[in-house]
C-alpha positions as CSV (number, residue, x, y, z in Angstrom):
1,X,0.4,-25.4,-16.4
2,X,-1.6,-26.4,-13.2
3,X,1.0,-23.8,-11.2
4,X,0.6,-21.4,-13.8
5,X,-3.1,-21.4,-13.5
6,X,-2.8,-21.3,-9.6
7,X,-0.3,-18.2,-10.2
8,X,-2.8,-16.7,-12.2
9,X,-5.8,-17.1,-10.1
10,X,-4.1,-15.8,-7.1
11,X,-3.0,-12.4,-9.0
12,X,-6.8,-11.8,-10.1
13,X,-7.5,-12.2,-6.5
14,X,-5.1,-10.0,-5.5
15,X,-6.4,-7.3,-8.2
16,X,-10.0,-7.7,-7.0
17,X,-8.5,-7.3,-3.1
18,X,-9.4,-4.5,-1.2
19,X,-7.1,-1.4,-1.6
20,X,-4.0,-1.4,1.1
21,X,-4.3,1.5,2.7
22,X,-0.9,2.9,2.2
23,X,0.1,4.3,-1.0
24,X,1.8,2.0,-3.8
25,X,5.6,2.1,-3.6
26,X,6.6,2.2,-7.0
27,X,10.1,1.4,-8.0
28,X,11.9,2.1,-11.4
29,X,14.4,-0.2,-12.3
30,X,16.6,0.4,-15.3
31,X,19.9,0.2,-17.1
32,X,21.7,-2.2,-19.4
33,X,22.3,-6.4,-19.6
34,X,23.0,-6.8,-16.1
35,X,19.6,-5.0,-14.9
36,X,18.1,-7.1,-17.7
37,X,19.8,-10.2,-16.0
38,X,20.1,-13.8,-17.6
39,X,19.0,-15.6,-14.3
40,X,17.5,-18.9,-15.2
41,X,14.0,-18.7,-14.3
42,X,13.1,-22.2,-14.3
43,X,15.6,-23.1,-12.0
44,X,13.9,-20.7,-9.4
45,X,12.5,-21.7,-6.1
46,X,8.6,-21.9,-6.7
47,X,7.9,-19.0,-4.5
48,X,10.0,-16.8,-6.4
49,X,8.8,-18.0,-10.0
50,X,6.0,-15.6,-9.9
51,X,5.2,-13.3,-6.8
52,X,1.2,-12.3,-7.6
53,X,1.4,-9.7,-4.2
54,X,4.2,-7.7,-6.5
55,X,3.0,-5.7,-9.2
56,X,5.2,-5.5,-12.1
57,X,5.2,-3.8,-15.1
58,X,7.9,-4.7,-18.1
59,X,9.4,-3.5,-21.4
60,X,12.7,-4.5,-23.4
61,X,13.2,-2.2,-26.0
62,X,14.0,-5.4,-28.4
63,X,10.4,-5.8,-28.5
64,X,10.9,-3.1,-31.3
65,X,12.3,-5.7,-33.7
66,X,10.5,-8.5,-32.7
67,X,13.2,-9.7,-30.2
68,X,12.9,-12.3,-27.5
69,X,11.7,-9.9,-25.3
70,X,8.3,-8.8,-27.2
71,X,5.9,-11.3,-25.8
72,X,6.9,-9.8,-22.3
73,X,5.8,-6.6,-23.2
74,X,3.5,-5.4,-20.2
75,X,0.0,-4.4,-21.1
76,X,-0.9,-4.1,-17.5
77,X,0.2,-4.5,-14.3
78,X,1.1,-8.5,-13.8
79,X,3.1,-10.5,-11.0
80,X,6.6,-10.2,-10.4
81,X,8.3,-13.1,-12.7
82,X,10.6,-14.0,-15.1
83,X,10.1,-12.8,-18.6
84,X,10.6,-13.5,-22.2
85,X,11.0,-16.5,-24.3
86,X,14.0,-17.9,-22.1
87,X,12.1,-17.0,-18.8
88,X,15.1,-14.8,-17.6
89,X,15.1,-12.5,-14.6
90,X,17.4,-9.7,-12.8
91,X,17.9,-8.2,-9.5
92,X,13.8,-7.5,-9.8
93,X,12.9,-10.9,-8.0
94,X,14.8,-10.4,-4.7
95,X,14.9,-6.9,-4.6
96,X,10.9,-7.1,-5.2
97,X,10.7,-9.8,-2.4
98,X,12.7,-7.4,0.2
99,X,11.0,-4.7,-0.4
100,X,7.3,-6.6,0.1
101,X,8.9,-7.8,3.6
102,X,9.7,-4.3,4.6
103,X,6.3,-2.8,3.7
104,X,3.6,-5.3,4.4
105,X,1.1,-2.3,4.6
106,X,2.1,-1.1,0.9
107,X,1.7,-2.7,-2.5
108,X,5.2,-2.8,-3.9
109,X,4.6,-2.2,-7.8
110,X,8.1,-2.2,-10.0
111,X,8.6,-1.0,-13.6
112,X,11.9,-2.1,-15.4
113,X,12.9,-0.9,-18.5
114,X,16.7,-2.1,-19.6
115,X,18.3,-2.6,-22.6
116,X,22.0,-4.7,-23.1
117,X,24.8,-2.4,-24.8
118,X,23.3,0.9,-23.9
119,X,25.0,4.2,-23.0
120,X,24.1,7.5,-21.3
121,X,25.4,9.4,-24.5
122,X,23.9,7.9,-27.3
123,X,20.7,6.0,-25.5
124,X,19.3,7.2,-22.1
125,X,20.1,10.9,-22.0
126,X,16.9,13.1,-22.2
127,X,16.1,14.4,-25.6
128,X,18.6,12.6,-27.5
129,X,17.7,11.9,-31.7
130,X,17.4,8.5,-32.7
131,X,20.8,6.1,-32.9
132,X,21.5,5.9,-36.5
133,X,23.4,2.7,-36.1
134,X,21.1,0.7,-34.0
135,X,17.5,2.5,-33.9
136,X,16.1,0.1,-31.5
137,X,18.6,1.2,-28.9
138,X,17.2,5.1,-29.6
139,X,15.6,7.4,-27.0
140,X,15.4,5.1,-23.8
141,X,14.7,8.0,-21.6
142,X,11.5,8.8,-23.4
143,X,10.6,5.1,-23.6
144,X,10.8,4.7,-19.9
145,X,9.1,7.9,-18.9
146,X,6.7,8.5,-22.0
147,X,4.3,11.4,-21.1
148,X,6.4,12.5,-18.0
149,X,9.2,13.4,-20.3
150,X,9.8,17.1,-20.9
151,X,11.8,16.9,-23.7
152,X,10.8,18.1,-27.1
153,X,11.3,15.7,-29.8
154,X,11.0,17.7,-33.2
155,X,13.0,17.4,-36.7
156,X,16.0,15.0,-36.3
157,X,15.0,14.5,-32.7
158,X,11.5,13.2,-33.5
159,X,10.6,9.9,-32.0
160,X,11.3,7.2,-33.6
161,X,9.0,4.6,-31.7
162,X,6.0,7.3,-30.4
163,X,3.5,4.6,-29.6
164,X,5.3,2.0,-27.7
165,X,3.0,0.1,-25.5
166,X,4.4,0.5,-21.8
167,X,5.9,3.1,-19.8
168,X,6.2,4.6,-16.7
169,X,3.7,7.1,-17.2
170,X,1.2,4.5,-18.8
171,X,2.0,2.3,-15.7
172,X,1.0,5.0,-12.9
173,X,-2.1,6.0,-15.2
174,X,-3.4,2.2,-14.6
175,X,-2.8,3.1,-10.8
176,X,-4.7,6.3,-10.9
177,X,-7.8,4.7,-12.8
178,X,-8.0,2.1,-9.9
179,X,-8.0,4.9,-7.3
180,X,-4.7,3.8,-6.0
181,X,-2.6,6.4,-4.2
182,X,1.3,6.1,-5.0
183,X,4.7,7.0,-4.2
184,X,7.8,6.6,-6.7
185,X,9.9,5.4,-4.1
186,X,13.3,5.1,-6.0
187,X,15.3,4.8,-9.3
188,X,17.9,1.5,-9.2
189,X,20.0,1.7,-11.8
190,X,22.7,-1.0,-13.1
191,X,24.9,0.6,-15.9
192,X,27.9,1.6,-17.3
193,X,29.7,-1.2,-18.7
194,X,29.4,0.1,-22.2
195,X,31.2,3.4,-21.3
196,X,33.7,1.5,-19.8
197,X,35.2,0.2,-23.3
198,X,35.7,3.5,-25.2
199,X,36.2,7.3,-24.3
200,X,32.9,8.0,-22.7
201,X,34.1,6.7,-19.6
202,X,36.1,9.8,-19.0
203,X,33.1,12.1,-18.5
204,X,30.5,9.5,-17.0
205,X,30.2,11.0,-13.9
206,X,28.8,14.2,-15.3
207,X,26.5,12.4,-17.9
208,X,25.2,10.1,-14.9
209,X,24.6,13.5,-12.8
210,X,22.5,14.7,-15.4
211,X,20.6,11.6,-16.0
212,X,19.5,11.6,-12.6
213,X,19.0,15.5,-12.3
214,X,16.5,14.9,-15.4
215,X,14.7,12.2,-13.9
216,X,13.9,13.9,-10.7
217,X,13.1,17.0,-12.3
218,X,10.5,14.8,-14.7
219,X,8.8,13.0,-12.1
220,X,8.7,15.8,-9.7
221,X,10.6,14.4,-7.1
222,X,13.8,16.6,-6.2
223,X,14.6,14.0,-3.7
224,X,14.1,10.7,-5.4
225,X,16.7,8.3,-4.0
226,X,18.9,6.2,-6.4
227,X,20.7,3.3,-5.7
228,X,23.6,2.6,-8.3
229,X,25.2,-0.8,-8.9
230,X,29.1,0.0,-9.7
231,X,30.1,-2.3,-12.5
232,X,32.3,-4.8,-11.8
233,X,36.0,-5.6,-11.9
234,X,35.5,-8.7,-13.8
235,X,36.0,-6.2,-16.8
236,X,39.3,-5.8,-16.3
237,X,41.6,-7.7,-18.9
238,X,44.1,-9.0,-15.8
239,X,40.8,-10.8,-14.5
240,X,40.1,-12.3,-17.8
241,X,37.3,-9.4,-18.7
242,X,36.2,-8.3,-22.2
243,X,38.1,-4.6,-22.0
244,X,41.1,-4.7,-24.3
245,X,44.5,-4.2,-22.3
246,X,45.2,-0.7,-22.0
247,X,42.0,0.5,-21.5
248,X,42.1,-0.1,-17.8
249,X,41.8,3.7,-17.2
250,X,38.4,3.6,-18.9
251,X,37.3,1.1,-16.2
252,X,39.1,3.0,-13.4
253,X,36.8,6.1,-14.5
254,X,33.6,4.7,-14.7
255,X,34.1,2.8,-11.1
256,X,35.0,6.0,-9.8
257,X,32.3,7.7,-11.1
258,X,29.7,5.6,-9.7
259,X,31.0,5.9,-6.1
260,X,32.2,9.7,-6.3
261,X,28.4,10.6,-7.7
262,X,27.0,8.5,-4.3
263,X,29.5,10.1,-2.4
264,X,28.5,13.7,-3.2
265,X,24.8,13.1,-3.1
266,X,23.1,12.0,0.2
267,X,20.1,10.3,-1.6
268,X,22.3,8.4,-4.1
269,X,24.1,4.8,-2.6
270,X,26.1,2.5,-4.6
271,X,26.2,-1.2,-4.3
272,X,29.5,-3.5,-5.2
273,X,29.7,-6.3,-7.5
274,X,33.1,-7.1,-7.4
275,X,32.8,-10.7,-6.0
276,X,29.9,-11.8,-8.2
277,X,30.6,-15.2,-10.4
278,X,30.4,-14.4,-14.1
279,X,28.1,-16.3,-16.4
280,X,30.8,-17.8,-18.2
281,X,34.3,-18.2,-18.7
282,X,33.8,-16.2,-22.0
283,X,31.2,-13.9,-21.0
284,X,32.5,-11.4,-18.1
285,X,30.0,-8.8,-18.9
286,X,27.3,-10.8,-17.1
287,X,26.8,-12.6,-13.9
288,X,25.4,-16.0,-12.8
289,X,21.7,-16.6,-11.8
290,X,22.9,-16.8,-7.9
291,X,24.7,-13.1,-8.5
292,X,21.7,-11.6,-9.7
293,X,19.4,-12.8,-6.4
294,X,22.5,-11.3,-4.5
295,X,22.5,-8.1,-6.4
296,X,18.8,-7.4,-5.7
297,X,19.5,-8.3,-2.0
298,X,22.1,-5.7,-2.4
299,X,19.9,-2.8,-4.0
300,X,17.5,-3.7,-1.1
301,X,19.9,-2.9,1.8
302,X,21.3,0.2,0.2
303,X,17.7,1.7,-0.5
304,X,16.9,0.6,3.2
305,X,20.5,2.5,4.5
306,X,19.2,5.7,2.3
307,X,15.6,5.4,4.1
308,X,17.4,4.8,7.6
309,X,19.6,7.9,7.3
310,X,16.7,10.1,6.4
311,X,14.3,8.8,8.8
312,X,10.6,9.4,8.1
313,X,11.3,12.2,5.8
314,X,9.0,11.2,3.0
315,X,5.8,12.4,1.0
316,X,3.4,10.3,-0.6
317,X,0.2,10.9,-3.0
318,X,-3.1,11.4,-1.1
319,X,-4.7,11.1,-4.4
320,X,-3.6,10.1,-8.0
321,X,-3.7,13.7,-9.3
322,X,-1.0,16.0,-8.5
323,X,2.7,15.5,-7.2
324,X,4.1,15.6,-3.9
325,X,8.0,16.3,-3.4
326,X,9.9,15.5,-0.5
327,X,13.6,17.0,0.0
328,X,16.0,18.5,-2.3
329,X,18.1,16.9,-4.8
330,X,21.6,16.2,-3.4
331,X,24.2,18.7,-5.5
332,X,27.8,17.9,-5.4
333,X,29.3,18.5,-2.5
334,X,26.7,17.4,-0.3
335,X,29.1,15.1,1.6
336,X,27.6,11.7,2.2
337,X,29.7,9.0,3.2
338,X,30.3,5.4,3.3
339,X,31.0,2.2,1.1
340,X,28.3,0.1,-0.7
341,X,25.6,2.6,0.6
342,X,26.0,6.1,1.0
343,X,24.0,8.9,2.2
344,X,20.5,9.4,3.3
345,X,17.5,9.9,1.0
346,X,14.0,10.6,1.4
347,X,11.2,9.1,-1.0
348,X,9.0,11.1,-3.1
349,X,5.6,11.9,-3.9
350,X,3.3,10.7,-6.9
351,X,3.1,12.4,-10.1
352,X,0.0,13.0,-11.7
353,X,0.5,11.7,-15.4
354,X,-1.8,11.4,-18.2
355,X,-2.9,8.0,-19.6
356,X,-0.2,6.9,-21.5
357,X,1.7,4.0,-23.7
358,X,4.8,2.2,-22.6
359,X,6.9,1.6,-19.6
360,X,9.6,-0.8,-18.3
361,X,11.4,-3.6,-18.8
362,X,14.8,-5.2,-19.5
363,X,16.7,-6.3,-22.6
364,X,19.1,-7.0,-25.3
365,X,22.7,-7.6,-26.9
366,X,25.3,-5.9,-28.5
367,X,26.4,-2.3,-28.2
368,X,29.6,-0.2,-27.8
369,X,30.9,-1.9,-24.9
370,X,28.1,-4.4,-23.1
371,X,26.7,-7.5,-24.8
372,X,23.8,-9.3,-23.7
373,X,23.8,-13.1,-22.6
374,X,22.2,-15.6,-20.9
375,X,23.0,-17.2,-17.4
376,X,23.4,-20.6,-15.8
377,X,22.0,-21.5,-12.5
378,X,19.8,-20.0,-9.8
379,X,19.8,-20.1,-6.3
380,X,17.1,-18.3,-4.2
381,X,14.4,-18.2,-1.3
382,X,11.4,-16.7,-0.4
383,X,8.5,-18.2,1.2
384,X,6.0,-20.7,0.0
385,X,3.1,-19.1,0.7
386,X,4.0,-15.3,-0.4
387,X,2.6,-15.3,-4.1
388,X,-0.6,-16.0,-3.1
389,X,-1.0,-12.9,-0.5
390,X,-2.3,-9.6,-1.2
391,X,-0.2,-7.3,0.8
392,X,1.7,-9.0,3.5
393,X,4.7,-11.4,3.2
394,X,4.9,-14.6,4.7
395,X,7.9,-16.2,6.6
396,X,11.1,-17.0,5.1
397,X,10.9,-14.2,2.4
398,X,13.9,-11.9,1.7
399,X,13.8,-8.5,3.3
400,X,14.6,-4.7,2.7
401,X,13.4,-1.5,3.4
402,X,11.6,1.6,1.6
403,X,11.4,5.2,2.1
404,X,8.4,6.4,3.6
405,X,7.9,7.1,7.3
406,X,4.4,4.9,7.4
407,X,4.0,2.5,10.0
408,X,4.1,-1.2,9.3
409,X,1.4,-3.6,10.3
410,X,2.9,-3.8,13.5
411,X,2.9,-0.3,14.2
412,X,6.9,0.4,13.6
413,X,8.4,3.0,11.9
414,X,11.0,2.8,9.4
415,X,13.7,1.6,11.8
416,X,12.0,-1.3,12.9
417,X,10.8,-2.2,9.5
418,X,14.7,-2.1,8.4
419,X,15.9,-4.1,11.1
420,X,13.3,-6.9,10.3
421,X,14.3,-6.8,6.7
422,X,18.0,-7.2,7.4
423,X,17.0,-10.0,9.4
424,X,14.9,-11.6,6.5
425,X,17.8,-11.2,4.3
426,X,20.5,-12.8,6.6
427,X,17.8,-15.7,7.0
428,X,17.7,-16.0,2.8
429,X,21.6,-16.2,2.6
430,X,21.3,-18.6,5.5
431,X,19.0,-21.0,3.3
432,X,20.9,-20.5,0.4
433,X,24.1,-21.4,2.4
434,X,22.6,-25.1,3.4
435,X,22.4,-25.7,0.0
436,X,18.9,-24.1,-1.1
437,X,18.5,-24.3,-5.0
438,X,21.6,-23.9,-6.8
439,X,24.2,-21.5,-8.3
């Protein structure tokens, strides 16, 4: 209880502190159950259990049915920390720490919405009708964007849950109400396990391209960087995975599509998850706690690589009104290369959003292909003082780099920030290898 009170007091102080001069960097994290994450929050080191210097807005659609994440629905920005009854976390914990290390002059804000067992065809596409079989997984594109969604929902496409509490537009409106300039820095997407179990695998590339295009259009950020997590080879039946024998080609198709989308778009990157340990022998869909921390680090490194390629090409909001877009969306055939992280990307401008409801989060179970679960153990790091900081990061935290040409506190450009972020990430791994925390 004492620790919770200290963390809450630190967060309240951070809200009342003078605004950081540079725009708030807003990262959108979304996908299915491996974005939800099943890391065990109580096993995190104290400095990662609550990070008040990083703002977090969370929504999990299982709250629609009063599920275990109902109490974790955000009504306002709060500290980055595990959520739900079980205090679980995903890659956001270390990703956020890395971004804060890379950008000490910027407030880092994460909007997360993920739901287990969901796919792009039935659940995440723009303008979809409700899923008649699993209503609480319906219309997740709108649940994420809220009034920023340009689709029309009438007739059989009428919104099933029109009054959800948190959405991206609501989170941005709260920044605007406080006079905080912001930029939409990236979309981080971990999804595809669902399609790997059925025929949608063979059109996954096209549906993923359409999803990215829609997000960029509705955010008004044609050059929005996107980082993808490639689904793991743990899914193969030969590796003890849950996908039925004879459907290996489905898994191949999704994995290949994720790499191809990244290679053809210079503002998209992908990260590998093949070396991650599974949560349990009977749950090869999901990773263990240490893997979710590593996934967050890899997302940070991939975003860093995108921004380093593009240099300082970014646009930030001068005020909370209007939208400043940077770059142009990467069309097929724009030839980026690389393994793990490909291409170069520009970050984005802020969108002018009306006040609204709902936002981001994480969640759930079931669905055609991927299920939810919990996880076993955690390793981690960070710095003991970081959670109480309003803007900077203390030594020992994980690092990463984002996409703005703004100088860091030491007057460095994005290249120097990137180098510092990589050093910080290396320090994190060294500490883990010496036995800090549990895996």
